[in-house]
C-alpha positions as CSV (number, residue, x, y, z in Angstrom):
1,X,56.9,12.1,-97.5
2,X,53.2,12.4,-96.7
3,X,52.4,9.7,-99.2
4,X,54.7,7.4,-97.5
5,X,53.0,8.0,-94.1
6,X,49.7,7.3,-95.8
7,X,50.7,4.1,-97.7
8,X,53.0,2.5,-95.1
9,X,50.2,1.6,-92.6
10,X,48.1,0.0,-95.3
11,X,51.1,-2.1,-96.4
12,X,51.8,-3.2,-92.9
13,X,48.2,-4.2,-92.3
14,X,47.9,-6.0,-95.6
15,X,51.0,-8.0,-94.8
16,X,49.2,-9.3,-91.7
17,X,46.4,-11.0,-93.7
18,X,46.4,-14.7,-94.2
19,X,47.3,-16.5,-97.4
20,X,46.2,-19.8,-98.9
21,X,48.4,-22.6,-97.8
22,X,50.5,-24.2,-100.5
23,X,49.6,-27.9,-101.0
24,X,53.1,-29.0,-100.0
25,X,52.8,-27.2,-96.6
26,X,49.3,-28.2,-95.5
27,X,49.0,-30.9,-92.8
28,X,46.2,-33.0,-91.4
29,X,44.7,-32.0,-88.1
30,X,46.0,-34.6,-85.5
31,X,43.5,-37.1,-84.3
32,X,43.6,-35.7,-80.7
33,X,42.0,-32.4,-82.1
34,X,39.3,-34.2,-84.2
35,X,36.0,-34.8,-82.4
36,X,33.0,-35.4,-84.7
37,X,32.0,-36.6,-88.2
38,X,34.9,-38.9,-88.8
39,X,33.1,-42.1,-89.8
40,X,33.0,-42.4,-93.6
41,X,29.6,-43.4,-94.9
42,X,28.8,-44.6,-98.4
43,X,25.7,-42.3,-98.6
44,X,27.5,-39.3,-97.2
45,X,29.1,-36.2,-98.6
46,X,32.2,-34.4,-97.4
47,X,33.0,-31.1,-95.9
48,X,36.6,-30.2,-96.3
49,X,38.1,-27.4,-94.3
50,X,41.5,-25.7,-94.7
51,X,43.0,-22.9,-92.5
52,X,45.2,-20.3,-94.2
53,X,48.7,-19.5,-93.1
54,X,49.3,-16.1,-91.6
55,X,50.4,-13.9,-88.7
56,X,47.0,-12.9,-87.2
57,X,45.9,-15.6,-84.7
58,X,48.9,-17.8,-85.8
59,X,49.5,-19.0,-82.3
60,X,45.9,-20.0,-81.7
61,X,43.6,-22.8,-82.6
62,X,40.2,-22.0,-84.0
63,X,37.2,-24.1,-83.1
64,X,35.6,-25.6,-86.2
65,X,31.9,-26.4,-85.7
66,X,29.6,-28.5,-87.8
67,X,25.9,-28.2,-87.1
68,X,27.0,-26.2,-84.0
69,X,29.0,-29.1,-82.5
70,X,32.7,-28.8,-82.0
71,X,34.2,-30.9,-84.8
72,X,37.9,-30.0,-84.5
73,X,40.4,-27.5,-83.2
74,X,42.3,-26.3,-86.3
75,X,45.7,-24.6,-86.4
76,X,47.3,-22.6,-89.3
77,X,48.1,-24.6,-92.4
78,X,45.9,-27.6,-91.3
79,X,43.1,-29.4,-93.1
80,X,40.5,-32.0,-92.3
81,X,37.6,-33.9,-94.0
82,X,34.3,-34.5,-92.3
83,X,31.7,-37.0,-93.5
84,X,28.1,-35.7,-93.3
85,X,24.7,-37.0,-94.3
86,X,23.2,-35.4,-97.4
87,X,21.2,-32.3,-96.6
88,X,21.6,-28.8,-95.1
89,X,24.4,-28.2,-92.6
90,X,25.8,-25.3,-90.7
91,X,29.6,-24.9,-90.8
92,X,31.2,-22.3,-88.5
93,X,34.1,-21.1,-86.5
94,X,34.3,-20.0,-82.9
95,X,36.8,-19.3,-80.2
96,X,38.7,-22.4,-79.0
97,X,37.4,-22.7,-75.5
98,X,40.2,-25.1,-74.6
99,X,42.9,-22.7,-75.5
100,X,44.6,-20.4,-72.9
101,X,46.0,-17.7,-75.2
102,X,45.0,-14.1,-75.7
103,X,43.0,-15.2,-78.8
104,X,40.4,-16.6,-76.5
105,X,39.5,-13.3,-75.0
106,X,37.8,-11.9,-78.1
107,X,34.7,-12.7,-80.0
108,X,34.5,-15.1,-82.9
109,X,31.4,-16.6,-84.2
110,X,30.9,-17.1,-88.0
111,X,28.5,-19.5,-89.7
112,X,27.7,-20.5,-93.2
113,X,24.9,-22.8,-94.4
114,X,25.7,-25.4,-97.0
115,X,23.7,-28.2,-98.7
116,X,25.6,-31.4,-99.3
117,X,24.6,-34.2,-101.6
118,X,25.7,-37.8,-101.7
119,X,29.3,-38.1,-102.9
120,X,29.8,-34.4,-103.1
121,X,32.7,-32.4,-101.5
122,X,32.2,-28.9,-100.2
123,X,35.3,-26.9,-99.6
124,X,35.8,-24.1,-97.0
125,X,38.6,-21.9,-96.0
126,X,39.3,-20.2,-92.7
127,X,41.0,-16.8,-93.3
128,X,42.2,-14.1,-91.0
129,X,42.4,-10.5,-92.1
130,X,43.6,-7.4,-90.4
131,X,40.5,-5.4,-91.2
132,X,37.8,-8.0,-90.3
133,X,39.4,-10.8,-88.2
134,X,38.6,-14.4,-88.8
135,X,36.1,-15.7,-91.4
136,X,35.0,-18.9,-93.0
137,X,34.4,-18.9,-96.7
138,X,33.2,-21.4,-99.3
139,X,35.9,-22.2,-101.8
140,X,36.0,-23.9,-105.2
141,X,38.8,-26.4,-105.4
């Protein structure tokens, strides 16, 4: 019985973590929530962002930032591609300041540096975990 009391909370918390969205379920971020880096350029590279499915923060958008500018508001199971000039860039996530939900009362600021070359795609994933909250991670396709 004691073992059950020890294991059950871990199982419940693990069940709250996000999971990678199946390709059949992923949708594009609507144009009204896309703000920057949408013009394709022949000399550019791409940053592709996907947000996992999951319970934690599921009712909230996350602000996706590129070079510390708001590039999009992303919901669960959504993806977008951003065209950027070759070079070093900062990708990050933050609280969606336009939202009015409880998710906007916390702290959220994660950033990752990436170097993009011409014609190259860099993939990132927004995850949410019960133990550490939201995070942005590089991903291999």
